[in-house]
Phi, psi and omega in degrees: 000133177281145178233149179245125180251152179259129181294163182300317181293319178296319179296319179297318179294320179298319179293320180294322179295316178297320178300314180297318181294319180292322177295318177298317179296321177299315179298317180297313181294320179297318180294319179294323181293322181281323183269338183078006181240145179287152179267318180268087183297315181303314180292319183296324182265008177066026178084357179260104183257009185300312183295316180297319179297319177298319180295314181297320179294316179298321177295321180294315180294322178299321180297319179294315180294324179295316177297321179294319179295321178296318178294318177298320179296321179294317179295312184293326178293319179294320177296316180297320179295319179296315180296323179297318178297313181298316181297319179294319181296313182287330178291320177298316180296319180299315181297320180295319183287310183288335178283350183285325178062227181272008182271023182290139173208175186301320182294311183293323180297318179296318180298317181290327176294319177294325177292321177299319178296322179295323178294319177302311181297320178294322179297314180299313182297319182292313182291344176268012178295143176230155178233124181056038178079007180242126181294138182285319191245022181261012180064226182289338181273064184291351179269002182239155175289159185278316185234153172288175183295159179300321179297315180298318180295312180292324177297318179291322176294321180298320179293325179290332183268349180301129179098346179277136185241344179246160181296322179298315179294321180296316181292326177296316179295321179292322178297321178294319182294323179271353182279184181298128181077003181277188184300329182295319182282324185269336185242309188285307186277124183241008181276195183275162179276338180252165184280164175298147180298149182291155176262127180275126184250359182168180181292106181085002179243134179210164178230136179255135173251075187274070177233116181238159182295346179259017177291156183299326180299320181283328177297313182290329176295314179293323181298314181292320180290320180292324179296320178293317182296320184274354182297332181252017181285118182295336182292339181275344176053060182261153175286162178299322180295320180292321179297316179295320180292324176299317179296317179298316180294323178297321178296318180295316180294326182295332176297317176295327179295319179299317179295318180297318179292327177298315178298317179296318179293325179294318177296320179293323177298323177296318178296321179297320179296319178296319179296318179295317180297319180294321179297318179296315180298316182295322176297316179295318178297318181296320178296317179297318180294321178296320178296316181297319179292319178299315179296323182291326184256002184289144177261135178293114186298320179298312179298321182294317180296318178300313180294325179295316178295320179294319180292322177297318178298315180297321180293318178294322178295321178296318177300318180297314179296321181294321180296317180293321179294326180289343179271355179294142176217167182297319181298316180296323180293320182288335178291000000 
């Protein structure tokens, strides 16, 4: 019978290769045991990666929608805070003016005019608020401020009111200034003509925060505050009766401003509720997808331990065989 023998060098190479393979297998099994995840995904899934690919894609899209929802939540919260401040400011001014009644005098009128100017300045500052470098109320032009400065606005309004002597004429001039093509659109408002892009909250779901600095609620708020502020302006050369009547009218308009801001805040509150619901849904979906991916890629700990012990036994047996072979000598062979 013919026999085939393996040379010493070939045998040595064969043993080293087995040793390397067993060590690699030990490292793989140890890693799977510690991490709980398989290393060879392709083999574990039998070459079918479609389900895993779908899960990974869904997780990636969820991450995008989650970031968008988080950004939308930040914008809407900042908007709500700004609207709350404006509403409180104009409400306080309204209460002070209307609560004065027949107790009007030069001192109180001047004080209320100064309060009106403070409200104008506060409105401008609030509408020019930005979040993460993006203007809140400038519509699509998030890189620009929403309103010109309070001084520019009041100066342009003052010029429009010059020569008017009655409250009716003054209000007509102000209506023109706040109307289409008037000073508010050409001088005061510096934002974009279109609304801010919608925030995507899911596949086919989005929320719009359509609140811009040229909305009617902000116009009427500024109108009432500016009327109060300019009532004591010496450049307009108004009679005491006209000034007092301007303050009264400013107080009446401010009530409508409060109502308009309430409506705007309610619409924004609805958007906030949708954003919160979407955030909760996205978190739940993400958790479910993570669980599905973990289950798909998880390594059976019992099976891993059995394989690890078997591999360790084979490695120890290989070491024993290698040690015995290394002790062979010519003298021992001849005996």
